[in-house]
C-alpha positions in Angstrom: 8.9 17.1 29.6 10.2 13.7 28.2 10.1 10.6 30.3 12.5 8.7 28.0 15.9 9.0 26.5 15.9 9.7 22.8 19.5 8.6 22.3 18.4 5.0 22.1 15.2 5.3 20.0 16.2 8.1 17.6 18.9 6.1 15.7 16.6 3.1 15.6 13.8 5.2 14.1 16.2 6.8 11.7 17.3 3.3 10.5 13.6 2.3 10.1 12.7 5.5 8.2 15.7 5.2 5.9 15.0 1.5 5.2 11.4 2.3 4.3 12.3 5.2 2.1 15.0 3.2 0.3 12.7 0.2 0.0 10.0 2.4 -1.6 12.5 3.8 -4.0 13.8 0.4 -5.0 10.3 -1.0 -5.4 9.4 1.9 -7.6 12.4 1.2 -9.9 11.8 -2.5 -9.8 8.1 -2.0 -10.8 9.3 -0.2 -13.9 11.8 -3.0 -14.8 9.0 -5.5 -14.3 6.9 -3.6 -16.8 9.7 -3.6 -19.3 10.5 -7.3 -19.0 6.8 -8.4 -19.1 6.2 -9.2 -15.4 3.0 -7.2 -15.3 1.7 -8.7 -12.1 5.0 -8.2 -10.4 4.9 -4.6 -11.5 1.8 -4.1 -9.5 3.1 -6.1 -6.6 6.2 -3.9 -6.4 4.2 -0.7 -6.6 1.9 -2.0 -3.9 4.9 -2.8 -1.6 6.4 0.6 -2.4 3.3 2.4 -1.2 3.1 0.2 1.9 6.7 1.2 2.7 5.8 4.9 2.4 2.8 4.3 4.7 5.1 2.7 7.3 7.6 5.6 6.9 4.9 8.2 7.4 3.5 6.4 10.5 6.9 6.2 12.1 7.9 9.7 11.3 4.7 11.4 12.4 4.1 9.2 15.4 7.7 9.8 16.6 7.0 13.5 16.5 3.6 13.2 18.2 4.5 10.7 20.9 8.1 11.5 21.6 7.7 15.2 22.4 8.5 16.6 19.0 11.3 14.2 18.0 11.8 15.4 14.4 13.4 12.8 12.2 13.3 12.6 8.4 13.9 9.7 6.1 17.0 9.6 3.9 16.9 7.1 1.1 19.9 5.5 -0.4 20.1 5.2 -4.2 19.1 1.7 -5.4 20.1 -0.3 -8.4 17.9 -2.4 -10.6 20.2 -2.7 -13.6 20.5 -6.5 -13.2 16.8 -6.8 -13.9 17.3 -7.5 -17.6 14.8 -10.4 -18.2 12.1 -12.3 -16.4 14.6 -14.7 -14.8 17.1 -12.1 -13.6 14.2 -9.9 -12.4 12.6 -12.7 -10.4 16.0 -13.6 -8.8 16.8 -10.0 -7.9 13.3 -9.3 -6.5 13.5 -12.3 -4.3 17.0 -11.5 -3.1 16.2 -7.8 -2.4 12.9 -8.5 -0.7 14.6 -11.0 1.7 17.1 -8.3 2.5 14.4 -5.7 3.2 12.3 -8.1 5.2 15.4 -9.2 7.3 16.4 -5.6 8.0 12.8 -4.5 8.9 12.5 -7.4 11.2 15.8 -6.7 12.9 15.1 -3.0 13.4 11.7 -4.0 14.9 13.4 -6.4 17.3 15.8 -3.7 18.3 12.8 -1.3 18.9 11.2 -4.0 21.1 14.4 -4.4 23.1 14.5 -0.6 23.6 10.8 -0.7 24.9 9.3 0.8 21.8 7.1 -2.1 20.6 4.5 0.5 19.5 6.8 1.5 16.7 8.0 -2.0 16.0 4.6 -3.3 15.1 4.5 -1.3 11.8 7.8 -2.9 10.8 6.7 -6.4 11.8 3.5 -6.0 9.7 5.5 -4.9 6.7 8.0 -7.7 7.1 5.1 -10.2 7.3 3.6 -8.9 4.0 7.0 -9.3 2.4 7.3 -12.8 3.9 4.0 -13.8 2.4 4.9 -12.4 -1.0 8.2 -14.2 -0.9 6.4 -17.5 -0.8 4.5 -16.7 -3.9 7.5 -15.3 -5.7 9.6 -18.4 -4.9 6.9 -20.7 -6.0 6.5 -18.8 -9.3 10.2 -18.8 -9.9 10.2 -22.6 -9.6 7.3 -22.8 -12.0 8.9 -20.4 -14.5 12.2 -22.2 -14.3 10.6 -25.6 -15.1 9.4 -24.1 -18.5 12.7 -22.2 -19.1 10.9 -19.0 -18.6 8.7 -19.5 -21.7 6.9 -16.2 -22.0 3.6 -17.8 -22.8 3.6 -19.6 -19.4 4.9 -16.6 -17.5 2.4 -14.2 -19.0 -0.5 -16.6 -18.5 0.2 -16.5 -14.8 1.0 -12.8 -14.7 -2.0 -11.6 -16.6 -4.8 -14.1 -17.1 -7.5 -15.9 -15.1 -6.7 -15.5 -11.4 -3.3 -13.8 -11.5 -0.9 -11.5 -9.7 -1.8 -8.6 -11.9 -5.6 -8.7 -11.1 -5.1 -9.5 -7.5 -2.9 -6.5 -6.9 -5.1 -4.2 -9.0 -7.8 -4.6 -6.3 -5.2 -4.0 -3.5 -3.9 -0.9 -5.3 -7.4 0.5 -5.6 -7.9 0.0 -1.9 -4.9 2.2 -1.4 -6.4 4.9 -3.7 -4.3 4.1 -6.8 -5.9 3.5 -10.2 -4.5 3.3 -13.8 -7.9 4.5 -15.0 
């Protein structure tokens, strides 16, 4: 017997699941574009975020079923477009814009879940939004640096792939998730 009304929480969870599935799909496509344009570190960063989105999606989907008396909801992703990611500059701009949109939507859905007295589900979205927020700081700082040198590939690749860099930092994080290029 349920002690709550699913008419409020179900559409919120569906929005959350759909956002996470769509974010994961976009990040998968963006990772490939980053590989193509030479942003090797951003490739890893996008793959990492994509897997994190899938983890959030799974938590929400399965916990909704377990905790809400068999509430069975499934994610529906929307097709995503990365065609505008043609070079380092357009890719950086698009990633920043898209990640802001994903972060904002995740945070809003989490707020709506809190208002509906489902903070337990909201925490997953808040954590994901916080990861994106942190990454946005790095991306925006990098974009400013790259812009100052007119996106000279020597400068961009040095940050992306040498010394302490995005590529190596996210390689460790990806291994912690169980992913390896080896």
